[in-house]
C-alpha positions in Angstrom: 149.8 -143.5 139.7 147.2 -141.8 137.6 144.9 -143.1 134.9 143.1 -140.9 131.8 139.9 -140.0 131.5 137.9 -140.0 127.7 137.1 -137.3 126.7 133.7 -136.6 125.7 131.7 -136.2 122.4 128.6 -134.6 122.1 127.2 -134.9 118.5 123.3 -134.0 117.8 122.1 -137.3 116.7 122.0 -140.7 118.6 122.8 -142.2 115.3 126.7 -140.9 115.7 129.1 -143.5 116.9 130.4 -143.5 120.1 127.9 -141.1 121.6 128.6 -140.4 125.4 125.7 -138.7 126.9 127.1 -136.6 129.6 127.4 -132.8 130.4 130.0 -131.7 129.3 131.7 -130.3 132.3 130.8 -132.2 135.7 131.7 -129.8 138.3 133.5 -130.7 141.5 130.3 -130.8 143.9 128.3 -133.0 141.5 131.3 -135.1 141.2 131.4 -135.2 145.3 127.9 -136.4 145.7 127.5 -139.1 142.7 130.9 -140.7 144.1 129.2 -140.5 147.5 126.0 -142.2 146.2 128.4 -145.0 144.4 130.1 -145.5 148.1 126.7 -146.2 149.6 125.4 -148.6 146.6 128.6 -150.5 147.1 127.8 -150.7 150.8 124.2 -152.2 150.1 125.6 -154.5 147.6 128.3 -155.7 150.5 125.8 -156.3 153.0 122.9 -157.7 150.6 125.8 -160.5 149.0 126.3 -161.5 153.0 122.7 -161.9 153.5 122.1 -163.3 150.1 124.7 -166.5 151.4 121.9 -167.2 154.5 119.4 -167.1 152.0 121.0 -169.4 149.4 122.2 -171.4 152.1 118.5 -171.6 153.8 117.5 -172.9 150.8 119.8 -174.9 149.3 119.4 -178.9 149.8 122.1 -180.2 151.8 123.1 -176.9 153.6 119.9 -175.9 155.2 119.7 -177.9 158.3 123.5 -175.9 158.9 120.6 -173.1 160.4 117.3 -172.6 162.4 116.0 -172.2 158.5 112.6 -170.5 159.0 114.2 -167.6 161.1 117.3 -167.1 158.9 115.4 -167.1 155.7 113.3 -164.8 156.3 115.4 -162.3 158.4 117.7 -162.7 155.1 115.4 -162.2 152.6 114.2 -159.3 153.9 117.3 -157.1 154.1 119.1 -159.0 151.1 116.1 -157.7 148.9 115.8 -154.3 150.5 119.4 -153.5 150.0 120.1 -155.1 146.9 117.2 -153.5 145.5 115.5 -150.6 147.2 118.8 -149.0 148.5 121.1 -150.4 145.3 119.0 -148.8 143.2 118.1 -145.4 144.9 121.9 -145.1 145.0 122.5 -145.2 141.6 119.4 -143.4 140.5 121.5 -140.6 142.8 124.5 -140.8 141.1 122.7 -140.8 137.7 120.6 -137.5 138.6 123.9 -135.3 140.6 125.7 -136.0 137.2 122.8 -134.4 134.9 121.7 -132.1 137.3 122.1 -128.4 136.6 123.1 -127.3 139.8 123.5 -128.6 143.4 121.7 -127.4 146.1 124.5 -128.8 148.8 122.4 -128.8 152.1 119.8 -130.7 150.3 121.8 -133.1 148.5 124.1 -133.4 151.7 120.5 -134.1 154.0 118.8 -136.6 151.6 122.2 -138.6 151.8 123.5 -138.6 155.1 119.2 -139.9 155.8 119.7 -142.8 152.9 122.9 -143.6 154.6 121.6 -143.8 158.1 118.5 -145.8 156.7 120.7 -148.2 155.1 123.1 -148.6 158.6 119.5 -149.3 160.4 118.6 -152.0 157.7 121.9 -153.5 158.7 121.5 -153.5 161.8 117.4 -154.5 162.3 118.2 -158.1 162.3 120.6 -158.4 165.3 118.8 -156.0 167.4 116.3 -158.1 168.8 113.4 -160.3 167.7 111.3 -159.0 165.0 108.8 -160.8 162.6 109.8 -160.8 159.0 106.8 -159.7 156.6 107.4 -160.7 152.9 105.1 -157.8 151.4 105.6 -157.4 147.7 108.2 -154.7 146.5 109.3 -153.9 150.0 109.2 -156.6 153.1 110.0 -155.5 155.8 111.2 -156.8 159.7 108.4 -155.4 162.1 110.4 -154.0 164.7 111.1 -150.5 165.8 114.8 -150.6 164.4 113.9 -151.5 160.7 110.6 -149.8 160.8 112.9 -146.6 161.9 115.7 -146.9 159.7 112.9 -146.8 156.5 111.4 -144.2 157.7 114.4 -142.2 157.5 115.2 -144.1 154.4 112.1 -142.8 152.8 112.6 -138.9 154.0 116.2 -139.4 152.5 114.9 -140.6 149.1 112.2 -138.2 149.1 114.9 -135.1 150.0 116.9 -136.8 146.8 114.1 -136.6 144.5 113.0 -133.1 145.1 116.7 -131.9 145.0 116.5 -133.5 141.5 113.8 -132.0 140.7 114.7 -128.3 141.5 118.1 -129.2 139.7 116.4 -130.7 136.9 118.4 -129.9 133.7 116.4 -127.9 130.4 116.6 -130.7 127.8 115.5 -128.3 124.9 118.5 -126.4 126.2 121.0 -128.9 125.4 122.6 -130.8 122.4 119.8 -132.8 121.1 121.4 -136.6 122.2 122.5 -135.1 125.6 118.9 -133.9 126.1 117.5 -136.7 124.8 119.1 -138.7 127.9 118.3 -136.0 130.3 114.9 -135.9 129.5 114.6 -139.6 130.4 116.7 -138.8 133.9 113.9 -136.5 134.5 111.6 -138.9 133.7 113.1 -141.6 135.8 113.0 -138.7 139.3 109.2 -137.9 138.2 108.4 -141.9 138.1 110.1 -142.2 141.7 107.9 -139.0 143.3 104.9 -140.5 141.6 105.8 -143.9 143.8 107.0 -141.8 146.9 103.4 -140.1 146.7 101.3 -143.3 146.2 102.9 -144.9 149.6 102.0 -141.8 151.2 98.3 -141.9 150.0 97.9 -145.2 150.9 99.2 -144.7 154.2 96.8 -142.1 154.6 94.3 -144.0 153.3 94.8 -147.5 155.2 91.9 -149.0 156.4 92.2 -149.3 160.2 90.9 -153.4 159.7 94.1 -154.6 158.1 97.6 -154.7 160.0 100.9 -158.0 160.1 101.5 -158.5 156.0 98.2 -157.4 154.4 98.5 -153.6 156.0 102.1 -153.7 154.3 100.9 -155.5 151.1 98.5 -153.2 150.6 101.1 -150.0 152.2 103.9 -150.7 149.3 101.7 -151.8 146.1 100.9 -149.2 144.3 103.8 -147.0 145.4 106.1 -150.5 144.5 104.5 -150.9 140.9 105.5 -146.7 140.1 109.1 -147.5 141.3 109.1 -150.2 138.4 108.7 -147.6 136.2 111.5 -145.4 137.6 113.9 -148.6 137.5 113.0 -149.6 134.1 113.8 -145.6 132.9 117.2 -146.0 134.4 117.7 -149.3 132.7 117.1 -148.0 129.1 119.3 -145.3 130.1 122.1 -147.5 131.1 121.8 -149.5 127.8 121.8 -145.9 125.7 124.7 -145.4 127.7 126.8 -148.2 127.2 126.1 -148.8 123.9 127.2 -145.1 123.4 130.2 -146.1 124.8 130.9 -149.0 123.1 131.2 -146.7 119.4 127.4 -148.2 118.8 125.7 -146.6 115.6 122.1 -146.5 118.0 119.4 -145.8 115.0 117.1 -143.7 117.2 116.5 -140.1 116.8 116.5 -137.8 120.1 113.2 -137.7 119.4 112.2 -141.3 119.1 114.4 -141.6 122.3 112.1 -138.8 123.8 109.4 -140.8 122.9 110.6 -144.2 124.1 110.6 -142.4 127.6 107.2 -140.7 127.2 106.1 -144.3 126.6 107.9 -145.7 129.7 106.6 -143.2 131.8 103.1 -142.4 130.6 101.8 -145.5 132.6 102.8 -144.4 135.5 100.2 -141.9 135.8 97.5 -144.7 135.8 98.6 -144.9 140.0 97.0 -141.5 141.1 94.1 -142.4 138.8 93.7 -146.0 140.6 93.6 -144.1 143.9 91.1 -141.6 142.8 88.7 -144.4 141.2 89.1 -147.2 143.7 89.8 -148.0 147.5 93.2 -149.0 147.6 92.1 -152.4 149.5 90.1 -153.4 146.6 90.7 -156.1 144.0 90.2 -153.2 141.4 92.8 -150.7 142.6 95.2 -154.1 142.4 94.6 -155.4 139.2 94.8 -152.0 138.0 98.7 -151.2 139.3 99.6 -155.1 137.7 97.7 -153.7 134.4 99.7 -150.4 134.0 103.0 -152.9 134.5 102.4 -155.3 132.4 101.3 -153.4 129.6 102.6 -149.7 129.7 105.4 -150.5 131.2 107.0 -152.9 128.5 105.9 -150.3 125.6 109.4 -148.8 125.8 111.5 -151.7 126.1 111.6 -153.9 123.0 112.0 -151.0 120.2 115.3 -149.8 122.7 116.6 -153.3 123.0 116.0 -153.9 118.9 118.1 -150.7 118.4 120.8 -151.1 120.9 120.9 -154.9 119.7 121.7 -153.7 115.9 123.8 -150.7 117.3 126.0 -153.8 118.8 126.3 -156.0 116.8 129.1 -154.5 114.1 131.3 -153.7 117.3 134.0 -156.4 116.8 137.5 -154.7 118.0 137.1 -153.0 121.8 139.9 -151.4 123.8 140.2 -152.9 127.1 137.9 -149.9 128.9 135.0 -151.0 126.6 134.6 -154.7 126.6 133.3 -155.0 130.6 130.6 -152.6 129.2 129.7 -154.7 126.4 129.5 -157.4 128.5 127.7 -155.8 130.9 125.1 -154.7 128.7 124.5 -158.0 126.8 124.3 -159.9 129.8 121.6 -156.8 131.4 119.6 -157.3 127.7 119.6 -161.2 128.3 118.4 -161.5 131.3 115.7 -159.1 131.2 114.3 -160.8 128.2 114.8 -164.5 130.3 112.8 -163.1 132.9 110.0 -161.5 130.7 109.7 -164.9 128.7 109.1 -166.6 132.2 106.4 -163.5 133.0 104.1 -165.5 130.2 104.5 -168.6 131.7 103.9 -167.8 135.2 100.5 -169.9 136.9 99.8 -169.9 140.6 101.7 -168.7 143.5 104.9 -170.9 142.9 108.7 -170.0 143.0 108.1 -169.4 139.2 107.4 -165.5 139.8 110.2 -164.5 141.8 112.4 -166.4 138.8 110.2 -163.5 136.9 111.3 -161.1 139.1 114.7 -162.0 139.6 114.8 -161.6 135.6 113.9 -158.2 135.9 115.4 -156.8 138.4 118.7 -158.0 137.7 118.2 -156.9 134.1 118.4 -153.3 135.6 121.1 -154.5 138.1 123.5 -155.8 135.3 123.0 -152.6 132.9 123.5 -150.4 136.5 126.9 -152.1 137.1 127.8 -151.6 133.4 127.2 -148.0 133.9 129.3 -148.0 137.1 132.3 -149.1 135.0 132.3 -146.7 132.8 131.3 -143.5 135.1 134.4 -144.7 137.4 137.0 -143.0 135.4 134.5 -139.8 135.1 134.4 -139.6 138.8 138.4 -139.2 139.3 138.8 -143.1 139.3 140.7 -145.8 137.4 138.9 -147.0 134.5 138.2 -150.9 135.2 140.0 -152.7 132.4 141.5 -156.0 134.0 140.2 -159.9 132.8 138.7 -159.9 135.9 136.4 -156.6 134.9 135.7 -158.0 131.8 134.4 -161.5 133.0 132.4 -160.2 136.0 129.1 -159.6 134.2 129.0 -162.9 132.4 129.3 -164.7 135.4 126.9 -162.9 137.3 124.5 -163.1 134.6 125.4 -166.9 134.1 124.5 -167.4 138.1 121.4 -165.5 138.1 120.6 -167.8 135.2 121.1 -171.2 136.7 119.3 -169.4 139.6 116.1 -168.2 137.6 116.1 -171.6 135.7 115.9 -173.9 138.6 113.1 -171.9 140.3 111.4 -172.4 136.9 111.9 -176.3 137.2 110.9 -176.2 140.8 107.9 -174.4 140.3 106.5 -176.5 137.3 106.1 -179.3 140.7 104.5 -176.5 142.5 107.3 -175.9 145.2 106.1 -172.7 146.7 107.9 -168.9 147.0 108.8 -167.3 150.4 109.5 -170.7 151.9 112.7 -172.5 153.0 113.4 -175.7 154.7 111.0 -178.6 155.2 108.1 -175.7 153.9 109.5 -176.3 150.5 108.3 -180.1 151.0 110.9 -181.4 148.0 109.5 -184.9 147.5 110.4 -186.1 144.2 114.5 -186.3 143.3 113.1 -183.9 140.0 112.0 -181.0 142.4 115.3 -181.5 144.6 117.2 -180.8 141.8 115.3 -177.8 140.7 116.1 -176.5 144.0 119.6 -177.5 143.8 120.5 -175.9 140.6 118.3 -172.8 141.9 121.4 -172.6 144.8 124.5 -173.8 142.2 122.8 -170.5 140.4 122.4 -168.4 143.6 126.0 -169.0 144.7 127.3 -168.6 141.5 125.4 -165.4 141.4 127.1 -164.2 144.7 130.6 -164.5 143.7 129.9 -162.5 140.8 128.2 -160.3 142.9 131.8 -160.2 145.0 134.1 -159.8 142.0 131.8 -156.7 140.7 132.3 -155.0 144.7 136.4 -156.6 144.3 137.0 -154.8 140.6 134.8 -151.3 142.0 137.2 -151.4 145.1 141.0 -151.8 142.7 139.3 -148.8 140.9 138.8 -146.8 143.5 142.1 -147.0 145.2 143.5 -145.2 142.1 142.5 -141.4 141.2 142.2 -140.4 138.2 142.6 -137.4 136.3 139.1 -135.4 135.1 140.7 -133.1 133.3 137.9 -131.5 131.6 135.0 -132.8 133.2 135.8 -130.8 136.5 
């Protein structure tokens, strides 16, 4: 069975409807690499979903007694976070950078993919490899055992090679049509942000005070680089919004120069990272706060203008094709959940579950944009275009579950329920606290189903080979 692939168009203005920002020719090597990174991302989501089931059950009243909560909750949380955020996002970055590369150095590209895949496999088996302590460090929680740490190092090396390959093969936007060049600049910017993050991780490791150990060690190790990674994820989300709006026929009222400016604004604050390392000791409060300030102030400057432009572009869109409707659902869901996470960030007070509610909104906003981008890219990677009713409802279903999950955390946080604890450690005293965490559990289960539906839709599409046509 063959499925046709949409033609690509390359107007010089983002204001043209139907703009699709891909290189006019996707060579076979690019497509094979992009497909491989997509498979790695799907494997990470499947593994993350399995551990998410343990995570949600371990915090849901009435079900938590089925497991030895503390151990299962912390193990599940570490692996779930690392697979659903770190591995999934890096894999999607690899897919996007492979498609935007002007050339592909196959040995380097393949080595980076193999190392990332081996690292991911190691993370999956680490919880079953013997006793290890779960350390809930921000950004990259870890299992303090030999298997997991070896896997994380291997994955880090693969990510480093991916960034090197992407920067060596980065397209030169000035030689491309204006609209395409603007998005290529964004792709390059996301790679630069990840490069800064990797440098920050190495810098923290070299400069680490000898007195630190355990959770405090990893908290300091990953703090600077973790903040820098958020800029890379944000830029990928903005890329996804622009891509999806154009694929839906939206008239995005931003010139290519303004789009480049938005990406510059999104990237600029990442360079606070090296200044923070030069100015302050990595274990100091000043160093920690400077990273937080850069992310809060600088990280959001580009988001609102792009979001407004995309919303205005999408409002007139009524009659869409079967292939475009899943893209529209993913785009609206992504912007809604990301905005919800931003609003919650304003009301955070204390160390309670409102904090994970905030970053769940931000992370899920990025995830939904990337899910929509996967739907869009499937036919361009030689697979079928998702056009089923299931594909249309999946983003909304997933977003609804995540919204319930987030609102349950916000509700419980108002009563002081602490983060990173489970079971009896949550100390749920009142019916309101129990109801809030129950809502969290219900939303989590709905979101898990939504994530599984995404996997089902994509795997079905991958079973059908399409004809890429002139993209080959």
